[in-house]
C-alpha positions as CSV (number, residue, x, y, z in Angstrom):
1,M,0.0,0.0,0.0
2,P,1.4,3.4,-0.8
3,E,2.8,5.7,1.9
4,N,2.2,3.0,4.6
5,K,-1.4,4.0,5.1
6,V,-4.5,1.9,5.4
7,S,-6.6,2.0,2.3
8,P,-9.8,4.0,2.7
9,D,-11.9,0.9,1.7
10,A,-10.2,-1.3,4.3
11,F,-10.5,1.4,6.9
12,S,-14.2,1.8,6.2
13,K,-14.8,-1.9,6.5
14,M,-12.9,-2.0,9.8
15,Q,-15.2,0.7,11.2
16,T,-18.4,-1.1,10.2
17,G,-17.1,-4.5,11.4
18,D,-17.6,-6.1,8.0
19,P,-14.4,-7.9,6.9
20,V,-14.0,-9.2,3.4
21,A,-13.3,-12.7,4.7
22,V,-12.9,-14.5,8.0
23,Y,-10.6,-17.5,8.5
24,K,-10.4,-19.9,11.5
25,K,-7.9,-22.5,12.6
26,A,-9.6,-25.9,12.7
27,I,-7.2,-27.8,15.0
28,L,-6.4,-27.6,18.7
29,G,-2.7,-26.9,18.3
30,K,-1.0,-23.6,17.3
31,V,-1.0,-22.6,13.7
32,E,1.3,-20.0,12.2
33,V,-0.2,-18.1,9.2
34,S,1.2,-15.3,7.1
35,V,-1.0,-12.2,6.8
36,V,-0.7,-8.6,5.5
37,N,-0.8,-6.0,8.2
38,P,-3.8,-3.8,7.2
39,F,-2.1,-0.7,8.7
40,N,1.2,-0.7,7.0
41,G,0.8,-3.3,4.2
42,V,3.7,-5.4,5.3
43,P,3.4,-9.2,5.4
44,E,3.9,-10.7,8.8
45,P,3.4,-14.0,10.5
46,I,0.9,-14.5,13.3
47,I,0.2,-17.5,15.5
48,L,-3.4,-18.7,16.0
49,V,-3.9,-20.3,19.4
50,G,-6.8,-21.3,21.5
51,N,-9.6,-23.8,21.2
52,P,-11.5,-23.5,17.9
53,T,-14.6,-25.3,19.3
54,T,-15.2,-22.5,21.8
55,N,-15.0,-19.7,19.2
56,D,-12.0,-18.2,21.0
57,S,-11.2,-14.9,19.2
58,R,-7.5,-16.0,19.1
59,C,-8.5,-18.7,16.5
60,F,-9.7,-16.2,13.9
61,V,-8.1,-14.0,11.2
62,E,-10.1,-11.2,9.6
63,V,-9.0,-9.7,6.3
64,W,-10.2,-6.3,5.3
65,S,-9.3,-6.0,1.6
66,Q,-9.2,-8.1,-1.6
67,M,-5.4,-7.8,-1.7
68,E,-5.1,-9.2,1.9
69,E,-7.4,-12.0,1.0
70,V,-5.5,-13.1,-2.0
71,Y,-2.2,-12.9,-0.1
72,F,-3.6,-14.9,2.8
73,E,-5.0,-17.7,0.6
74,R,-1.8,-18.0,-1.5
75,Q,0.7,-17.9,1.3
76,N,-1.2,-20.3,3.5
77,K,-2.3,-22.8,0.8
78,P,-0.7,-25.8,2.5
79,L,-2.7,-25.0,5.7
80,F,-5.9,-25.0,3.7
81,K,-5.1,-28.2,1.9
82,E,-4.3,-30.1,5.2
83,G,-7.4,-28.6,6.9
84,Y,-5.6,-26.6,9.5
85,V,-7.2,-23.4,8.5
86,I,-10.7,-22.9,7.0
87,K,-12.6,-20.0,5.5
88,L,-15.7,-19.1,7.4
89,K,-17.1,-16.0,5.8
90,E,-16.7,-14.3,2.5
91,N,-18.8,-11.9,0.5
92,V,-21.9,-13.9,-0.4
93,K,-22.2,-14.5,-4.1
94,P,-25.0,-16.5,-5.7
95,K,-23.9,-20.0,-6.7
96,E,-23.6,-20.5,-10.4
97,K,-24.8,-23.7,-12.1
98,G,-22.1,-26.3,-12.1
99,E,-20.2,-24.7,-9.2
100,Q,-18.6,-27.4,-7.0
101,E,-19.5,-27.7,-3.3
102,K,-16.9,-26.7,-0.7
103,S,-14.2,-29.1,0.1
104,Y,-14.4,-31.0,3.4
105,E,-11.6,-28.8,4.8
106,E,-13.9,-25.8,4.5
107,F,-16.9,-27.4,6.2
108,T,-18.4,-25.5,9.1
109,R,-19.4,-27.2,12.3
110,E,-23.0,-27.2,11.1
111,R,-22.1,-29.0,7.9
112,I,-20.1,-31.6,9.8
113,E,-23.1,-32.2,12.0
114,E,-25.1,-32.8,8.8
115,L,-22.5,-35.2,7.7
116,V,-22.5,-37.3,10.9
117,T,-26.3,-37.3,11.2
118,A,-26.9,-38.2,7.6
119,P,-28.3,-41.6,6.7
120,Y,-25.7,-44.4,7.1
121,M,-24.9,-44.9,3.4
122,K,-24.5,-41.2,2.6
123,F,-22.4,-40.8,5.7
124,K,-20.2,-43.7,4.7
125,K,-19.8,-42.4,1.2
126,D,-18.9,-38.9,2.4
127,L,-16.5,-40.2,5.0
128,N,-14.6,-42.3,2.4
129,E,-14.1,-39.1,0.4
130,I,-12.3,-37.3,3.2
131,E,-8.5,-37.5,2.8
132,S,-7.3,-35.1,5.5
133,E,-6.4,-36.3,9.0
134,P,-7.4,-33.0,10.8
135,V,-10.8,-33.0,9.1
136,L,-11.4,-36.6,10.3
137,Y,-10.5,-35.5,13.8
138,R,-13.0,-32.7,13.5
139,V,-15.7,-35.2,12.4
140,L,-14.8,-37.5,15.2
141,T,-15.1,-34.7,17.8
142,V,-18.4,-33.6,16.5
143,A,-19.7,-37.2,16.4
144,E,-18.6,-37.7,20.0
145,E,-20.3,-34.4,21.1
146,L,-23.5,-35.4,19.4
147,E,-23.3,-38.9,21.0
148,R,-23.6,-40.7,17.7
149,P,-23.9,-44.5,17.8
150,E,-20.7,-46.6,18.3
151,K,-21.0,-47.8,14.6
152,T,-20.5,-44.2,13.5
153,M,-17.5,-43.8,15.7
154,V,-15.9,-47.1,14.6
155,N,-16.3,-46.0,10.9
156,I,-14.6,-42.6,11.6
157,R,-11.8,-44.3,13.5
158,Q,-11.2,-46.8,10.7
159,R,-11.1,-44.1,8.1
160,L,-8.6,-42.2,10.3
161,T,-6.4,-45.3,10.6
162,E,-6.5,-45.8,6.8
163,I,-5.4,-42.2,6.2
164,Q,-2.6,-42.4,8.8
165,Q,-1.3,-45.6,7.2
166,K,-1.1,-44.0,3.8
167,E,1.2,-41.3,5.2
């Protein structure tokens, strides 16, 4: 950003409390992400800590401009791929025909609840498509919290074991 000042658009969004996008760490451990400081435009690392299931504010990153959003997504691509960081909120755009559904790494808690409470065959099919260990841990945690049947838990643990053996 020129002259080390906040862009007027980003500053306006900060005042109204409406960020361009919100990201959340999805695992219990610490996660280091690279962000652009909105005040001086300089990239810097920050460490996300806290428990993501309690909506601890230290688990979230808000970005205030398109430039920051693009930078964040490009610099932290491996974290998205592994399911360590997920995108929670973005400017809502109508879905176009043929647009793919979000990947499992981007699922919100509500969507994971839908997955574990789905009919058995749909649950099993969706579970077998998950390739990320952190996502499976999220699914297992939600299933335990919802007190799903032991059959569900066994299936999740088996899938988790399969993924761990591949790596």
